[in-house]
C-alpha positions as CSV (number, residue, x, y, z in Angstrom):
1,X,-3.0,22.7,0.7
2,X,0.4,23.6,0.5
3,X,2.5,22.3,-1.9
4,X,4.7,20.7,1.5
5,X,1.8,19.3,2.9
6,X,0.6,17.3,0.0
7,X,4.4,16.0,-0.8
8,X,4.6,15.1,3.2
9,X,1.3,13.2,3.1
10,X,2.3,11.3,-0.1
11,X,5.7,10.5,0.4
12,X,4.4,8.8,3.8
13,X,1.7,6.7,2.1
14,X,3.7,5.6,-0.6
15,X,7.1,5.2,1.6
16,X,4.7,2.9,4.2
17,X,3.1,1.0,1.5
18,X,6.3,0.0,0.1
19,X,6.7,-1.9,3.4
20,X,3.7,-3.7,3.1
21,X,4.7,-4.9,-0.1
22,X,7.7,-6.0,0.8
23,X,6.6,-7.9,4.1
24,X,4.1,-9.4,1.1
25,X,7.0,-10.1,-0.9
26,X,9.0,-11.9,1.9
27,X,6.0,-13.7,2.7
28,X,5.6,-15.3,-1.1
29,X,9.4,-16.4,-1.5
30,X,9.5,-17.5,2.1
31,X,6.5,-19.7,1.4
32,X,7.6,-21.3,-1.9
33,X,11.6,-21.1,-1.0
34,X,11.6,-21.6,2.6
35,X,14.0,-18.3,2.3
36,X,14.4,-15.1,1.2
37,X,15.2,-15.6,-2.2
38,X,17.0,-12.7,-3.6
39,X,16.6,-13.9,-7.2
40,X,12.8,-14.2,-7.0
41,X,12.1,-11.3,-4.7
42,X,14.1,-8.8,-7.3
43,X,13.5,-10.7,-10.8
44,X,9.4,-11.8,-10.2
45,X,8.0,-9.9,-7.4
46,X,10.1,-6.7,-8.2
47,X,9.0,-6.5,-11.9
48,X,6.9,-3.6,-12.4
49,X,4.3,-5.9,-14.2
50,X,3.6,-8.3,-11.1
51,X,0.7,-6.0,-9.9
52,X,-0.4,-5.3,-6.1
53,X,-3.4,-7.1,-6.5
54,X,-1.7,-10.2,-7.3
55,X,0.5,-10.2,-4.4
56,X,-2.8,-9.6,-2.2
57,X,-4.2,-12.9,-4.1
58,X,-0.9,-14.8,-3.8
59,X,-1.0,-14.1,0.0
60,X,-4.7,-14.8,0.6
61,X,-3.6,-18.1,-0.8
62,X,-0.5,-18.9,1.5
63,X,-2.3,-17.8,4.8
64,X,-4.1,-20.3,6.8
65,X,-5.7,-18.1,8.9
66,X,-8.0,-20.2,11.4
67,X,-10.6,-17.3,11.3
68,X,-11.7,-17.1,7.7
69,X,-13.3,-13.4,8.6
70,X,-10.6,-11.8,10.0
71,X,-8.5,-12.9,6.8
72,X,-11.2,-11.5,5.1
73,X,-11.2,-8.5,6.8
74,X,-7.3,-7.9,6.6
75,X,-7.5,-8.6,2.8
76,X,-10.5,-5.8,2.3
77,X,-8.1,-3.6,4.1
78,X,-5.0,-4.4,2.5
79,X,-7.0,-3.5,-1.2
80,X,-8.2,-0.1,0.3
81,X,-4.5,0.6,1.4
82,X,-3.8,-0.3,-2.2
83,X,-6.1,2.3,-3.4
84,X,-5.3,5.1,-1.4
85,X,-1.9,4.5,-2.3
86,X,-2.8,4.4,-5.8
87,X,-4.7,8.0,-5.6
88,X,-1.2,9.2,-4.0
89,X,0.6,7.3,-6.8
90,X,-1.1,8.3,-9.9
91,X,-3.5,11.4,-9.1
92,X,-1.8,15.1,-9.0
93,X,-4.4,18.0,-7.7
94,X,-3.7,19.9,-10.3
95,X,-7.2,22.4,-10.8
96,X,-7.4,25.5,-9.9
97,X,-11.2,27.3,-9.3
98,X,-11.1,31.0,-8.6
99,X,-7.6,30.9,-7.4
100,X,-4.7,31.6,-9.8
101,X,-2.5,28.6,-9.9
102,X,0.4,28.7,-7.2
103,X,3.8,27.1,-6.9
104,X,3.2,27.0,-3.4
105,X,-0.4,25.6,-3.3
106,X,-1.9,22.4,-5.0
107,X,-5.2,22.7,-6.3
108,X,-8.0,20.0,-6.2
109,X,-8.6,16.3,-8.1
110,X,-12.2,15.0,-8.6
111,X,-13.0,11.4,-6.6
112,X,-12.0,8.4,-8.9
113,X,-15.2,6.8,-7.5
114,X,-16.9,9.9,-7.9
115,X,-16.2,12.7,-10.2
116,X,-18.7,14.8,-8.5
117,X,-16.7,15.0,-5.3
118,X,-13.2,16.8,-4.8
119,X,-10.6,14.0,-3.7
120,X,-9.7,15.0,0.2
121,X,-5.7,14.0,0.5
122,X,-5.6,14.4,4.2
123,X,-9.1,12.0,4.7
124,X,-7.2,9.7,2.6
125,X,-4.0,9.6,4.4
126,X,-5.8,9.4,7.7
127,X,-8.0,6.4,6.1
128,X,-4.7,4.6,5.0
129,X,-3.1,5.1,8.4
130,X,-5.8,3.6,10.3
131,X,-6.0,0.6,7.8
132,X,-2.4,-0.1,8.4
133,X,-2.9,-0.3,12.2
134,X,-4.3,-3.7,12.0
135,X,-2.9,-5.2,8.9
136,X,0.6,-4.3,9.6
137,X,0.9,-6.4,12.8
138,X,-1.0,-9.4,11.1
139,X,1.8,-9.5,8.3
140,X,4.4,-9.1,11.0
141,X,2.9,-12.2,12.1
142,X,2.5,-13.8,9.0
143,X,6.2,-13.1,8.7
144,X,7.4,-14.9,12.0
145,X,5.1,-18.1,11.4
146,X,6.8,-18.4,7.9
147,X,10.2,-17.7,9.3
148,X,11.1,-14.5,7.5
149,X,14.1,-13.2,9.1
150,X,14.9,-9.4,9.9
151,X,16.7,-7.7,8.7
152,X,16.5,-9.4,5.8
153,X,20.0,-10.6,4.5
154,X,20.8,-11.5,1.2
């Protein structure tokens, strides 16, 4: 894969997941404060120690879905998206086999769940956006139910 393609995939996954986290932050803020509380969002939820899995856990406790199975599937998809986001954020395909390293190409990286396999960034990118097709509308609906006003103004 060429470097330009890799950065395209990476940037799109990171950008879209940032939007997902922002919606979850707004849901959490509106649930506890009945508004988008800038101080809480920026000082607490945006803190680098406030992990995504904690956001997802709080989201799960806040949402009152009459369909427990649907909520469970959404939570599973959110966790899957988070895992893929972490692949793109923390893994650099930097191993080359039988070819010279190049500035124009990226190499490969072992898959974190099975190091005997190569991590396929294209497949992970596609999987991420398949998950996002269900997660995004669900989060937008949760925002609407909790009264999040778009665009958010502080």
